[in-house]
N, C-alpha and C positions, 0 to 999 in steps of 0.2 A: 504494500500500500504506500503510495507516494506521500512525501511530506506535505504539510499544509500550512497556510498562513495563520490559521486559527480555526477554532471549532466552536460551534453553537450547540448547546444541549437544550432541547426544548421538550417540555412535557406535552402530552397530547390533549387529554380531556381538560377543558377549561383554559387551555393556553393556545395551542394550534387550532383545536376544535372547540369553539365556544359551546358551553352547555346548551343542549337543545338541538344542536346541529347534527346532521347525520353524515355529512361529507366535508372534506377539507376545501377551503376556498382555493380555487386555482391560482390566485395571486400569491399564495404561499409557495407553490411549486415554481412560479416565475421568479420569486425571490431567491430560491435555492439555486436556480440556474445562473442568475446574476452573480451570486456569491461564489459559486464553483468556478466561474470564469476567472475570478480573482484569487483562487487558491484556498478558499474556505470550505470546511466540511460541516456536516450536520449529523448530530446524533439525536434520535427520537427516544426519549426516556419516559417510560410509562410503567404503571403498576399492572397493566393488562397482561394476560397470557400472550405469548409471543405470536401465535397464529391469529389471534384477534387483532393485535397491533398491526401485523403485516398486511392485513386485509385492506387497510386504509391507503396502502402505498403499492398496490399490486402492479401498477404499470411503471413505477419508478423505484422499485425496491433497491436496485443496485446503487442508487445515488446516496443511500443513507447507511449509517450504522444504527442498529437498534439495541437499546438497553431495555429489555422487557422484564416484567415481574420485579420491578424496583431494583434492577441490576443483577438479578439471579442468572439471567441469560443474555449474553451480548453476542449479537449476530451481525455479519456482513456478508452479503451475497449468498445467503442461505447457510452459511457455515459459522460455527462457534468461533468467534474471534478470541475469546478467553474461555477457559474451562468453566462450565456452569457451576454455580454455588448450590449445593444440595444440603438438605436437612437430615440430621441423624434420625434413624428409625425410632429410637427411644423418645426423642423429642416429639416426633409426629404423633406417637401413641398418646403421650401426655396431653398434647394440645387437643387431639380428638376427644379425649375424655373430658377436658374442660369445655369444649364446644358443646358436648352433650349436656353437661351440667348447667351451662349458661343458656341452653335452649336457643342456640343460634343455628343458622343453616351453613354447613361447611361448603366452601367452594375451594377445591383443591387442585393446585397446578403442579403436575408432574412432567417429566421429560416427554412422555409419550401421549399425554392428553390432559384434559381438564375434567376433573371428577366431581360429580354431584350425586347425592344420595337418593335412592329410589323413593324414599318417604316424602321428598320435597318437590316432586316433579310438577305439582299443581301450583306452586308459588309462581306468580307472574314473572319474576326476575330469573327464576330457574327455567321456566318454560321457554323463555326467549332464547336460551342457550341450546335447547335440545336439537334444533335443526342444523347445528354446526358439526361438521365431520370430526372435529377433534374432541367433542364432548363425550365422556364416558359415564355410564351409570353404574353405581356399585350398591350392594346391599350390606356387605360386610367389609370392614377395613382391610381384611386379609386379601381382598381382591385388588387393592391399590398397590402398584409396584413400589419398590423401595428407591424411588427416584424423585422424591418430593422436593420441589423448589420453593414453593410459597403456599401458605395456608391463609385463606380469607374467611372472615366471619361476616355473614349477612345477618344483622341484628333485627330485632322486632321492636324498634322504638327506644331501645335503651343503650345505644352504642356508646355514648359518652361515659356512662357508668362502667360498662364492661371494658372499655378501652383502658381505663385507669387500672382495673384489676389485671388485665392482660399485661400491661406494662410492668406492674409490680411482680408478676410471676415470671416473665420471660425476658425483660430487659435487665441489664444491657447486653447479655450474651446474644440475644436475638433482637432484631429491629421490629418495633411494633408501632404502627401509625395509622391514622384515619386516611382513607383513600376515596371516599365518596359517600353518598347518602346511605347511612346505616351500615357502612362497611368499614372494617379495619383489617389490615394485613399483618401477618407474622412471617418473617423471612430471615435468612442468614446474612443478608447484606443490605445495602441501601443505595439510593441513586448517587450519593456523594462518593462512596467507595467505587462505584462503577465509573463515575466520571474520572476519578484519579487513575484507574486502570487503563481506560481508553486514552487518556491524555499521555500517560507514560508510554503506551504502546506506539502512539503516533509521534512521540518525542515533541510534544507541544508544550510550550512554556505556560505556567499558570496564568500569566497576564494575557495570554492569547486565547483564553477560554471564557465563555459567557454562558450563563444558564437562565432559563425562564420557566417559571412554574406558578402554581396557584393554590397548592394544598399542602398539608402537613408533611406528606411523604416527599415533597419537593425540597424541603428545607435543607437536608444534608447536601443536595446538589447545588443549591444556591450558595451555601457556605463554602463549598469546595472549589467553585469556579473562581476565576480571576475577578469577575464581577457577577453578582447574582441579581436578577430582576424579578420582582413580584408583580403578577398581573393585578390590575386594579380591581378586578372582580373577586379577589380572594377574600376569605373570611376576615372580619375585623381584627381578630386577635393576631393574625399573621402580619398585619400592617404594622404591628408594634415591634417587629423583629429587626427593623432598620435597613431593609433592602430598598434599592431604588424601585419605584413603582412605575409601571408602564401600562398604558391603555391600548396601544396598538403594536402588536408584535412585529409586523412587517416594517412599519416605520422605524421602530427602535433598532432593528437589525440593520436596516439600510443606513441609519445614522452612524452606527458603530463602524460599519465597513468604510463609510466615507471619511471618518475621522481617525481610524486606527492607524497607529504608526508601528509597523511590524519591525522596523529596524532597531528600536530602542528597547 
């Protein structure tokens, strides 16, 4: 992979893809082409399962690096750029027991597929996943292969309370953060560590890296970048973290490229 002038790490949901939209604005892909002509690269960093993430970029997949599942899987041109981060079997079993005790719906991301329990197929957010070829249905945890990357809890109105309990039990050894409406993730790495791995792989200086995000799971990425940017639509408590706030992703990146001095 060739050297680059700098790299932009962009969250998908709420950043590239405003909440409520189903497809990415073509203007974003035009921005990427302009930036690539000047030697810049883009990494799409998301908590989504990798095949769910790649579906938004099917025609231009080779133009991007993808950091899926909060950095557990880093892909370029369909190949793992860096070895996937997997969870230990004993930890998976402990979390599944807690999920049952907390009465949450487990959404489980393994190397070979996205696993949902047969008891929850009628839930609207689970039902929406059933038509996807990578979704697997299990009845007993023994049916899930020992290749777990990330475990997500879909809560029933009490996410904030359970998130505190999950952090108490599993952090700091594991990364626990909110990732969407009534959702929180538990995984062995985070977007910030992923950013550092990719930046090191590409031999990019810290100052030549920028990150954009809008949720709690984006904070490690914003902190690890040379400059972190928070989208204006982020929750109020995230605005207290001290990041530069932007309302238009495309305009912000265009301005960075126009003013960036790669030589210093």
